C-alpha positions in Angstrom: 5.5 18.1 11.6 7.9 16.0 10.4 7.0 12.6 10.9 9.8 9.7 11.9 10.9 7.2 9.5 9.1 3.8 9.4 9.8 1.3 6.9 8.1 -1.6 5.4 8.0 -5.3 3.5 6.3 -6.1 0.6 6.2 -10.0 -0.3 4.5 -11.9 -3.2 5.2 -15.2 -4.0 6.4 -17.4 -0.7 7.3 -21.1 -1.6 6.1 -22.7 1.6 4.1 -22.0 4.3 7.5 -22.5 6.3 9.0 -19.1 4.5 6.3 -17.1 4.9 6.0 -16.8 8.8 10.0 -16.7 8.4 10.2 -13.5 6.2 7.0 -11.9 8.4 9.8 -13.0 11.3 12.5 -11.6 10.0 10.9 -8.3 8.7 10.2 -8.1 12.7 13.4 -8.7 13.7 15.6 -6.1 11.1 13.3 -3.8 12.7 10.7 -3.2 9.9 7.5 -1.9 11.0 4.9 -3.4 8.9 4.7 -6.7 6.9 2.5 -6.2 3.6 0.9 -8.0 0.6 -0.8 -7.1 -2.4 -4.9 -8.0 -3.2 -4.3 -9.9 -6.4 -6.1 -13.2 -7.5 -5.9 -14.7 -10.6 -2.7 -17.1 -11.4 -0.3 -17.7 -13.9 -2.1 -17.1 -17.7 -2.9 -15.0 -20.5 -4.9 -13.0 -18.3 -2.1 -12.1 -16.0 -0.1 -12.1 -18.8 -1.7 -9.0 -20.3 -1.9 -7.3 -16.9 1.6 -6.9 -16.7 2.0 -7.7 -13.1 3.5 -10.5 -11.6 1.6 -13.3 -10.0 0.4 -13.5 -6.4 0.2 -16.9 -4.6 -1.4 -16.7 -1.8 -4.8 -14.6 -0.8 -4.2 -11.0 0.8 -6.8 -12.4 4.4 -5.4 -15.5 5.4 -1.9 -14.3 4.7 -2.4 -11.6 6.9 -3.1 -13.5 9.6 -0.8 -16.3 9.5 1.7 -13.1 9.7 0.4 -11.6 12.4 0.2 -15.4 14.4 3.7 -15.4 13.8 5.0 -12.5 14.9 4.2 -10.4 18.0 4.8 -6.9 17.6 4.9 -5.9 13.2 1.8 -4.8 11.9 0.6 -6.3 9.3 -1.3 -5.1 6.3 -2.4 -5.0 2.6 -0.9 -2.3 0.4 -4.0 -2.1 -0.6 -7.2 -4.5 -0.3 -9.5 -4.0 -3.3 -12.9 -2.9 -2.1 -14.2 -4.8 -5.2 -13.2 -8.0 -4.3 -15.5 -8.3 -1.2 -18.5 -8.0 0.3 -18.4 -4.8 2.2 -20.1 -6.1 5.3 -17.8 -9.3 5.0 -14.8 -7.2 4.4 -15.3 -5.2 7.4 -16.0 -8.1 9.5 -12.4 -10.0 8.5 -10.5 -6.5 9.5 -11.9 -6.3 12.1 -11.7 -9.6 13.6 -7.4 -9.1 12.1 -7.2 -6.1 14.2 -8.8 -8.4 17.3 -6.3 -11.7 16.9 -3.3 -9.5 16.4 -4.2 -7.5 19.4 -4.1 -4.1 17.8 -1.5 -5.0 14.7 -3.6 -4.3 11.7 -3.1 -1.5 9.4 -6.0 -1.1 7.2 -5.1 -1.0 3.9 -7.6 0.3 0.8 -8.0 0.9 -2.8 -10.4 1.2 -5.5 -9.1 -1.3 -7.9 -7.1 -1.0 -11.3 -6.3 -4.5 -12.8 -8.8 -4.4 -15.5 -7.8 -8.5 -16.6 -8.0 -9.1 -13.4 -11.6 -8.0 -13.2 -12.6 -9.7 -16.2 -10.8 -13.0 -15.7 -13.3 -13.3 -12.1 -16.3 -11.9 -13.4 -16.2 -8.9 -11.4 -17.9 -5.6 -13.6 -15.2 -3.4 -14.2 -17.0 0.1 -13.2 -15.8 3.6 -14.5 -13.2 4.8 -12.0 -15.5 7.6 -10.7 -18.0 4.5 -9.5 -15.3 2.7 -8.2 -14.1 5.1 -6.4 -18.2 5.9 -5.2 -17.6 2.3 -3.7 -14.7 2.6 -2.1 -16.0 5.8 -0.1 -19.0 4.0 0.7 -17.0 1.2 1.9 -15.2 3.8 4.1 -17.6 5.1 5.4 -19.1 1.5 6.8 -16.0 0.3 8.2 -15.8 3.4 10.6 -19.3 3.0 11.8 -18.9 -0.3 12.0 -15.9 0.0 14.7 -17.9 2.1 17.0 -20.8 1.3 19.1 -24.4 1.4 17.7 -27.0 -0.6 15.2 -25.8 0.2 11.8 -28.5 1.6 9.0 -26.6 2.3 6.2 -28.7 1.9 2.7 -26.3 3.2 -0.2 -26.2 2.8 -3.7 -23.0 0.5 -2.9 -23.2 -0.9 0.3 -26.4 -2.1 2.7 -25.9 -2.8 6.3 -29.0 -2.7 8.0 -30.5 -4.1 11.6 -27.5 -5.3 13.3 -24.3 -4.1 15.1 -21.0 -4.9 13.8 -18.9 -7.7 15.8 -16.2 -7.4 16.7 -15.1 -4.4 17.8 -11.0 -3.6 16.8 -8.8 -3.7 19.3 -7.3 -0.3 17.8 -9.5 2.3 18.7 -11.0 4.0 17.4 -10.5 2.5 14.6 -6.7 0.6 12.7 -5.0 3.5 10.9 -6.0 3.4 7.4 -4.0 3.4 4.6 -5.7 4.2 1.1 -3.2 4.2 -2.0 -3.7 5.3 -5.5 -2.2 8.0 -8.0 -4.8 10.4 -9.7 -6.6 13.2 -8.5 -10.0 11.8 -6.9 -8.5 9.0 -5.2 -5.2 11.1 -3.6 -8.2 14.1 -2.7 -10.6 11.0 -0.9 -7.0 9.9 0.4 -6.4 13.4 1.9 -9.7 13.6 3.5 -10.0 10.2 5.2 -6.8 8.3 5.5 -4.5 8.3 8.1 -1.7 6.8 5.7 -1.4 7.5 2.3 0.4 5.2 -0.5 1.5 7.0 -3.6 1.6 4.7 -6.7 1.3 5.5 -10.0 -1.6 6.3 -11.9 -2.8 3.0 -13.2 -5.6 4.6 -15.1 -4.6 1.9 -18.5 -6.1 -0.8 -16.4 -2.6 -2.6 -15.9 0.7 -2.7 -15.2 3.3 -0.9 -17.7 5.9 2.3 -18.5 2.8 4.5 -18.3 2.3 4.5 -14.9 5.8 5.0 -14.0 6.0 7.5 -15.9 3.2 9.1 -13.9 5.4 8.9 -10.5 8.2 11.2 -11.4 9.4 13.4 -8.9 7.9 16.4 -10.9 4.4 14.8 -11.3 5.5 13.2 -7.1 4.9 17.5 -6.8 1.2 17.6 -7.6 0.2 14.6 -6.2 1.2 15.9 -2.8 -0.8 19.5 -3.7 -4.0 16.8 -4.3 -3.0 15.0 -1.2 -3.2 18.8 0.8 -6.3 19.8 -1.2 -8.3 16.9 0.5 -6.9 17.0 3.9 -7.2 21.0 4.5 -6.1 21.8 8.1 -5.6 17.8 8.6 -2.4 17.6 6.2 0.1 17.3 8.7 -1.8 14.4 10.6 -1.3 12.3 7.7 1.8 9.3 6.8 2.8 9.6 3.6 3.8 5.8 2.2 5.9 5.0 -1.0 7.0 1.5 -2.7 10.6 1.5 -3.3 9.6 -0.9 -6.1 13.3 -0.2 -7.9 15.9 -0.7 -5.1 19.4 -2.2 -5.9 22.0 -1.6 -3.3 24.7 -1.5 -5.1 28.1 0.5 -5.1 27.7 1.3 -9.1 24.6 3.4 -8.6 25.5 5.7 -11.3 25.8 2.9 -14.0 23.1 1.0 -12.6 20.9 3.6 -13.1 21.7 4.8 -16.4 21.7 0.9 -17.6 18.0 0.5 -15.8 16.4 4.2 -17.1 16.4 3.8 -21.3 13.5 0.5 -19.9 11.1 3.3 -18.7 11.9 6.3 -20.9 13.6 8.2 -18.4 16.7 9.9 -18.4 19.2 8.5 -16.0 19.0 12.0 -13.9 14.9 11.3 -14.0 15.2 7.8 -12.8 17.5 8.5 -10.2 15.1 10.8 -9.0 11.9 8.9 -9.0 10.5 8.6 -5.6 10.1 4.5 -6.5 13.3 4.3 -7.2 16.8 3.8 -4.5 19.5 2.5 -6.0 23.0 2.9 -5.1 24.9 2.4 -1.6 23.4 2.3 1.6 24.8 6.0 2.2 23.7 6.9 -1.0 19.8 5.6 -0.4 19.9 7.1 3.0 20.9 10.2 1.6 17.8 10.4 -0.7 15.6 8.8 1.8 16.3 11.8 4.0 16.2 14.0 0.9 12.7 12.6 0.3 11.1 13.5 3.5 12.3 17.0 3.1 11.0 17.6 -0.5 7.4 15.6 0.3 7.1 14.8 3.4 7.4 10.8 2.6 8.2 9.4 5.9 7.1 5.9 5.5 9.5 3.9 2.7 8.4 0.1 1.8 10.4 -2.6 0.1 10.1 -5.8 -1.6 11.0 -8.9 0.7 13.8 -10.1 -2.2 15.6 -6.8 -0.8 15.0 -6.8 2.5 18.5 -8.0 4.2 20.1 -6.0 2.0 18.2 -2.8 2.8 18.5 -3.7 7.0 21.7 -1.4 7.2 19.1 1.7 6.1 16.6 0.7 7.9 18.8 0.2 11.1 20.1 3.6 10.9 17.0 5.9 9.8 14.1 4.2 11.6 12.8 6.3 14.1 14.7 9.1 13.2 
C-alpha cells in the first residue's frame, strides 16, 4: 500500500500568542495536515547551550490546546512528547482531553526522551536507554487501556493506575493515531509494533544534538531503519505511515551550490547531503521530485517542515498533498 502524501508544520518559538494562533491558522489554510511543536522545557542558559538544541519558548500541551482552538480541521500534535516529563496518568488524561476538545484532531506523538542536559537541568533522572524505552512501552499500554471502557488495573514497574476508569474517552476511536519517534534499533522496533505513524529521527544516543546524529540518518542508514521498523511491524507494516522532518529545507534555484556549501558542515559530501532524507534543497520541482523518490525508496509519505519555510514550501504542498 502506498500512503498519500501528507505535510506538517512544526514551530518552536512564537514571539506572541497571536503569532502562534496565526501560524496554526495559516498552516491550515495552506493545506498542511498537521501543526506540531516539540517537547522541550528549559530556556536559554548553559544547560541548553550544552545540548546544541534551539530554545522552545512554550510548553507543548497548552500550546497544542491553543492551536486546536484557533483552527477547525488541521491535526494538532507534538513531535514528540517525552514520557518522562509527566506523570503517566496525568499525561494520558491531558491527551484524552486534547482529543475531546479538538473533536478528534489529536495526533498523539510519544518518545522515550533523549536530551540529557535537559533532564539534568530539571532534576529528572536520565536513566539508561533501555529503562526509558521500558517506561515508554508501559505508558503506551496505559494510554490504550485508558481509551477504552473499563476499570484500570495496571501496576507495572513504571506505571501505576489502579481502581478507576479513565475519563474522558477520546473522540477518535478507538484511539487517536499514535506517532512514535526515534532513530535507534529498539525504539523503531517498538514503533513498528505499536505506532500508526513512525517518525524517523536521528539516533540521538549521545544525548545532544550534533553532527553525529545527522550522520546517523543518511540514505543508506535510513534503509536500515526502515528494516528495523519492518522487523517490529511484521504483517502490519503496510498499515504504518512513515514521517520525517525536513530539517534542512531551502527553496532555491541554486540547489547544487547551496548543498555544496552546507555539506561540509556535517562531514558529508554534497551528494550524500543531497540524498539525506532530512534535506530538501532546490527548486520546487526538485523538491517535489525528491519527495516522490523517497516515497518510492523508503515509503516515507509524511513530511514535516519548520514554520520558517512554511510559505516557501506551500507550492510543494499544493502540488503533492493527497497524491
